[in-house]
MIROFI-403774 format. One record per atom (N, C-alpha, C): residue in three letters; x negated, y, z negated. Coordinates in steps of 0.05 Angstrom, whole numbers. Each point is the difference from the previous one (the first is absolute). Example, Ala and Ser with C-alpha at 12.3 -4.5 7.8 and 13.67 -1.06 7.14 Angstrom:
# residues 2
ATOM resn     px     py     pz
ATOM  ALA   -264   -114   -156
ATOM  ALA     18     24      0
ATOM  ALA    -18     24      0
ATOM  SER      7     21     14
ATOM  SER    -16     24     -1
ATOM  SER     15     22    -14
***
This chain:
# residues 45
ATOM resn     px     py     pz
ATOM  UNK    -17    -24      0
ATOM  UNK     17     24      0
ATOM  UNK    -18     25      0
ATOM  UNK      2     16     20
ATOM  UNK    -15     24      3
ATOM  UNK     18     24     -8
ATOM  UNK     -6     12    -22
ATOM  UNK     17     23     -9
ATOM  UNK    -19     21    -12
ATOM  UNK      5     25      5
ATOM  UNK    -17     21    -10
ATOM  UNK      3      2    -30
ATOM  UNK    -20     11    -14
ATOM  UNK      2      3    -29
ATOM  UNK     24     17     -8
ATOM  UNK      5     23     12
ATOM  UNK     23     16     -8
ATOM  UNK     26    -16      4
ATOM  UNK      3    -14     22
ATOM  UNK     24    -16      4
ATOM  UNK      3    -23    -21
ATOM  UNK    -23    -11     -7
ATOM  UNK      0    -21    -21
ATOM  UNK      9     10    -27
ATOM  UNK     -9     24     -6
ATOM  UNK      9     13    -26
ATOM  UNK     30      5      1
ATOM  UNK     10     10     22
ATOM  UNK     28      6      3
ATOM  UNK     16    -26     -2
ATOM  UNK     -9    -21     13
ATOM  UNK     14    -26      0
ATOM  UNK     -1    -12    -29
ATOM  UNK    -23      2    -13
ATOM  UNK     -2    -11    -27
ATOM  UNK     18     15    -19
ATOM  UNK      2     26      3
ATOM  UNK     18     16    -17
ATOM  UNK     29     -9      4
ATOM  UNK      9     -3     25
ATOM  UNK     27     -8      5
ATOM  UNK      5    -28    -11
ATOM  UNK    -19    -18      4
ATOM  UNK      3    -28    -10
ATOM  UNK      2      0    -31
ATOM  UNK    -17     15    -13
ATOM  UNK      0      0    -29
ATOM  UNK     26     11    -12
ATOM  UNK     13     17     15
ATOM  UNK     25     12    -10
ATOM  UNK     25    -15     11
ATOM  UNK     -5    -21     16
ATOM  UNK     21    -14     14
ATOM  UNK     17     19     16
ATOM  UNK    -13     19     13
ATOM  UNK     14     21     15
ATOM  UNK     -2     -6     30
ATOM  UNK     18     13     15
ATOM  UNK      0     -1     29
ATOM  UNK    -17     23     10
ATOM  UNK    -19     -6     17
ATOM  UNK    -17     20     12
ATOM  UNK     15     12     24
ATOM  UNK      4     26      0
ATOM  UNK     13     14     22
ATOM  UNK    -21     14     17
ATOM  UNK     -2     -9     25
ATOM  UNK    -21     11     18
ATOM  UNK      9     -3     29
ATOM  UNK    -11     16     17
ATOM  UNK      3     -3     29
ATOM  UNK    -21    -19     11
ATOM  UNK    -20     -5    -16
ATOM  UNK    -23    -15      9
ATOM  UNK      2    -29    -11
ATOM  UNK     19    -15     10
ATOM  UNK      5    -27     -9
ATOM  UNK    -23    -19      7
ATOM  UNK    -13      4     22
ATOM  UNK    -20    -19     10
ATOM  UNK    -23     -3    -20
ATOM  UNK     -7     21    -14
ATOM  UNK    -23     -1    -19
ATOM  UNK      8    -16    -25
ATOM  UNK     25     -3     -5
ATOM  UNK      9    -13    -25
ATOM  UNK     13    -27      4
ATOM  UNK      6     -8     24
ATOM  UNK     15    -25      5
ATOM  UNK    -17    -25     -7
ATOM  UNK    -26      4     -3
ATOM  UNK    -17    -23     -7
ATOM  UNK     -3     -4    -30
ATOM  UNK     13     16    -16
ATOM  UNK     -2     -2    -29
ATOM  UNK     22    -18    -10
ATOM  UNK     -7    -24    -10
ATOM  UNK     21    -19     -9
ATOM  UNK     16     11    -23
ATOM  UNK     26     -3      2
ATOM  UNK     18      8    -22
ATOM  UNK      7     30     -1
ATOM  UNK    -12     16     18
ATOM  UNK      6     29      0
ATOM  UNK     25      5     16
ATOM  UNK     19     14    -12
ATOM  UNK     24      8     14
ATOM  UNK     -5     27     13
ATOM  UNK      4      1     26
ATOM  UNK     -5     24     16
ATOM  UNK     26     10     13
ATOM  UNK      5     25     -1
ATOM  UNK     23     12     13
ATOM  UNK     -9     23     18
ATOM  UNK      7      0     25
ATOM  UNK     -4     22     18
ATOM  UNK     26     14      4
ATOM  UNK      4     24    -12
ATOM  UNK     25     14      2
ATOM  UNK      6     10     28
ATOM  UNK    -19      0     17
ATOM  UNK      3     10     27
ATOM  UNK      7    -21     20
ATOM  UNK     -1    -25     -8
ATOM  UNK      7    -23     18
ATOM  UNK     30     -2      2
ATOM  UNK      9     -4     25
ATOM  UNK     28     -3      4
ATOM  UNK      7    -29     -4
ATOM  UNK     14     -6    -22
ATOM  UNK      7    -28     -7
ATOM  UNK     26     -9     13
ATOM  UNK     15     19     11
ATOM  UNK     26     -8     11
ATOM  UNK      0      2     29
***
């Protein structure tokens, strides 16, 4: 898993709080197991 240090800190923070990470940059975080990611700009419907 290749992830930058700042992204790793953000992911670890979200995981430790059992929070959903809200970002437009899903690709950097989709490799983190157990991380819930939400892109509010994606059209889900």
